[in-house]
VOVEX-315769 format. One line per field, with one value per atom (N, C-alpha, C): residue in three letters; atom name; x, y, z. Coordinates in nm, 3 decimals. Each point is the difference from the previous one (the first is absolute). Layout:
BEGIN
type <- c(ala	...)
atom <- c(CA	...)
X <- c(X	...)
Y <- c(Y	...)
Z <- c(Z	...)
END
This chain:
BEGIN
type <- c(met	met	met	asp	asp	asp	ala	ala	ala	leu	leu	leu	thr	thr	thr	leu	leu	leu	phe	phe	phe	gly	gly	gly	leu	leu	leu	phe	phe	phe	ala	ala	ala	val	val	val	thr	thr	thr	ala	ala	ala	met	met	met	leu	leu	leu	val	val	val	thr	thr	thr	tyr	tyr	tyr	ala	ala	ala	phe	phe	phe	glu	glu	glu	asp	asp	asp	arg	arg	arg	ser	ser	ser	pro	pro	pro	trp	trp	trp	phe	phe	phe	val	val	val	leu	leu	leu	leu	leu	leu	phe	phe	phe	ala	ala	ala	ala	ala	ala	ser	ser	ser	cys	cys	cys	ala	ala	ala	leu	leu	leu	gly	gly	gly	ser	ser	ser	ala	ala	ala	tyr	tyr	tyr	gly	gly	gly	phe	phe	phe	leu	leu	leu	gln	gln	gln	gly	gly	gly	ala	ala	ala	trp	trp	trp	pro	pro	pro	phe	phe	phe	gly	gly	gly	leu	leu	leu	val	val	val	glu	glu	glu	ala	ala	ala	ile	ile	ile	trp	trp	trp	ala	ala	ala	val	val	val	val	val	val	ala	ala	ala	leu	leu	leu	arg	arg	arg	arg	arg	arg	trp	trp	trp	ser	ser	ser	ile	ile	ile	arg	arg	arg	pro	pro	pro	arg	arg	arg)
atom <- c(N	CA	C	N	CA	C	N	CA	C	N	CA	C	N	CA	C	N	CA	C	N	CA	C	N	CA	C	N	CA	C	N	CA	C	N	CA	C	N	CA	C	N	CA	C	N	CA	C	N	CA	C	N	CA	C	N	CA	C	N	CA	C	N	CA	C	N	CA	C	N	CA	C	N	CA	C	N	CA	C	N	CA	C	N	CA	C	N	CA	C	N	CA	C	N	CA	C	N	CA	C	N	CA	C	N	CA	C	N	CA	C	N	CA	C	N	CA	C	N	CA	C	N	CA	C	N	CA	C	N	CA	C	N	CA	C	N	CA	C	N	CA	C	N	CA	C	N	CA	C	N	CA	C	N	CA	C	N	CA	C	N	CA	C	N	CA	C	N	CA	C	N	CA	C	N	CA	C	N	CA	C	N	CA	C	N	CA	C	N	CA	C	N	CA	C	N	CA	C	N	CA	C	N	CA	C	N	CA	C	N	CA	C	N	CA	C	N	CA	C	N	CA	C	N	CA	C	N	CA	C	N	CA	C	N	CA	C	N	CA	C	N	CA	C	N	CA	C)
X <- c(-7.992	-0.043	-0.023	0.059	-0.016	-0.129	-0.031	-0.125	-0.006	0.111	0.001	-0.029	0.056	-0.026	-0.147	-0.058	-0.141	-0.088	0.037	-0.072	0.005	0.117	0.014	-0.080	0.000	-0.079	-0.148	-0.045	-0.140	-0.034	0.088	-0.026	-0.010	0.095	-0.004	-0.110	-0.034	-0.113	-0.130	-0.016	-0.119	-0.007	0.113	0.001	-0.050	0.049	-0.038	-0.150	-0.050	-0.140	-0.093	0.030	-0.088	0.006	0.115	0.010	-0.084	0.000	-0.076	-0.151	-0.045	-0.143	-0.045	0.085	-0.035	-0.128	-0.029	-0.119	-0.130	0.010	-0.121	-0.059	0.085	-0.048	0.105	-0.044	0.097	0.075	-0.056	0.068	0.127	0.005	0.123	0.110	-0.039	0.098	0.059	-0.087	0.048	0.089	-0.039	0.083	0.133	-0.002	0.124	0.092	-0.056	0.079	0.062	-0.080	0.050	0.111	-0.018	0.103	0.127	-0.014	0.119	0.074	-0.076	0.062	0.075	-0.058	0.069	0.126	-0.010	0.117	0.108	-0.041	0.095	0.071	-0.077	0.060	0.099	-0.036	0.091	0.129	-0.012	0.119	0.094	-0.057	0.084	0.059	-0.080	0.050	0.113	-0.003	0.106	0.118	-0.011	0.113	-0.002	-0.106	-0.011	-0.083	0.060	-0.075	-0.057	0.062	-0.067	-0.134	-0.005	-0.125	-0.102	0.045	-0.090	-0.055	0.083	-0.044	-0.102	0.028	-0.092	-0.134	0.003	-0.125	-0.078	0.068	-0.069	-0.069	0.066	-0.061	-0.123	0.013	-0.115	-0.117	0.029	-0.106	-0.075	0.074	-0.062	-0.083	0.054	-0.073	-0.130	0.007	-0.119	-0.102	0.046	-0.093	-0.071	0.074	-0.060	-0.104	0.033	-0.096	-0.125	0.018	-0.115	-0.086	0.063	-0.075	-0.083	0.041	-0.075	-0.091	0.010	-0.080	-0.142	-0.099	-0.139	-0.027	-0.081	-0.032	-0.134)
Y <- c(-19.124	0.084	-0.088	0.037	-0.081	0.038	-0.077	0.018	0.136	0.046	0.129	0.114	-0.007	0.103	-0.001	-0.118	-0.010	0.056	-0.026	0.054	0.153	0.056	0.145	0.058	-0.066	0.045	0.001	-0.106	-0.005	0.113	0.024	0.103	0.139	0.036	0.136	0.014	-0.107	0.006	0.018	-0.072	0.016	0.141	0.058	0.138	0.094	-0.015	0.088	-0.011	-0.121	-0.021	0.052	-0.034	0.042	0.151	0.061	0.145	0.068	-0.056	0.057	-0.005	-0.099	-0.017	0.048	0.072	0.043	0.082	0.080	0.085	-0.080	-0.121	-0.080	-0.063	-0.032	-0.066	0.011	0.012	0.001	-0.133	-0.105	-0.130	-0.001	0.082	0.011	0.069	0.090	0.063	-0.106	-0.086	-0.108	-0.098	-0.031	-0.088	0.066	0.132	0.072	-0.012	0.013	-0.016	-0.141	-0.100	-0.137	-0.020	0.058	-0.016	0.078	0.111	0.070	-0.087	-0.071	-0.091	-0.112	-0.049	-0.102	0.059	0.123	0.067	0.020	0.031	0.015	-0.133	-0.105	-0.132	-0.034	0.029	-0.024	0.079	0.127	0.083	-0.057	-0.040	-0.057	-0.135	-0.082	-0.132	0.008	0.100	0.010	0.081	0.056	0.072	0.150	0.051	0.145	0.059	0.009	0.042	0.142	0.096	0.131	-0.011	-0.081	-0.023	-0.068	-0.099	-0.070	0.093	0.088	0.095	0.100	0.056	0.097	-0.066	-0.119	-0.069	-0.033	-0.031	-0.024	0.128	0.113	0.128	0.027	-0.026	0.019	-0.091	-0.119	-0.091	0.058	0.058	0.062	0.121	0.082	0.118	-0.043	-0.102	-0.046	-0.060	-0.072	-0.052	0.114	0.104	0.117	0.065	0.015	0.058	-0.086	-0.132	-0.090	0.012	0.013	0.004	0.128	0.109	0.125	0.027	-0.082	0.022	-0.051	0.080	-0.046	-0.120	-0.089	-0.121	0.011)
Z <- c(2.456	0.109	0.123	0.112	0.121	0.074	0.104	0.073	0.070	0.053	0.069	-0.098	-0.118	-0.101	-0.042	-0.017	-0.034	0.112	0.124	0.114	-0.002	-0.026	-0.008	-0.115	-0.113	-0.115	0.034	0.066	0.042	0.096	0.097	0.102	-0.062	-0.084	-0.057	-0.105	-0.070	-0.093	0.077	0.110	0.084	0.056	0.038	0.049	-0.108	-0.120	-0.111	-0.030	-0.009	-0.036	0.111	0.125	0.108	0.021	-0.022	0.011	-0.109	-0.118	-0.111	0.026	0.078	0.026	0.137	0.073	0.136	0.006	-0.100	0.003	-0.017	-0.045	-0.026	0.125	0.097	0.121	0.110	0.125	0.109	0.012	-0.054	0.006	-0.084	-0.104	-0.077	0.081	0.091	0.088	0.093	0.053	0.086	-0.077	-0.121	-0.083	-0.036	-0.018	-0.023	0.121	0.120	0.121	0.007	-0.033	0.001	-0.104	-0.117	-0.103	0.037	0.071	0.051	0.102	0.083	0.096	-0.073	-0.108	-0.081	-0.063	-0.049	-0.056	0.104	0.121	0.111	0.028	0.007	0.022	-0.110	-0.123	-0.112	0.017	0.035	0.019	0.105	0.113	0.106	-0.042	-0.068	-0.041	-0.101	-0.085	-0.101	0.048	0.121	0.058	-0.022	-0.058	-0.022	0.114	0.118	0.118	-0.011	-0.071	-0.012	-0.074	-0.104	-0.072	0.091	0.073	0.093	0.107	0.051	0.102	-0.055	-0.116	-0.060	-0.033	-0.052	-0.031	0.127	0.108	0.128	0.047	-0.017	0.037	-0.087	-0.130	-0.090	0.041	0.045	0.044	0.120	0.094	0.117	-0.042	-0.089	-0.048	-0.069	-0.084	-0.070	0.096	0.102	0.100	0.073	0.030	0.066	-0.092	-0.129	-0.094	-0.011	0.002	-0.007	0.125	0.116	0.125	0.015	-0.060	0.013	-0.120	-0.103	-0.121	0.022	-0.038	0.014	-0.091	0.051	-0.078	-0.066)
END
């Protein structure tokens, strides 16, 4: 497994874990946004620009949800 594949595995695993824990703390929503940004970077780096674009949109959506969520 090359470094890019490991990076992608880390990004999507982080997305899964942080999404599962979003109800526990608003910080998990922020971490989900960050992991979506990592997933977006992975998509663009591997040449799958539609995946990279969708993940970038998800990152923005998650940041918006974090910004309006009560702390």
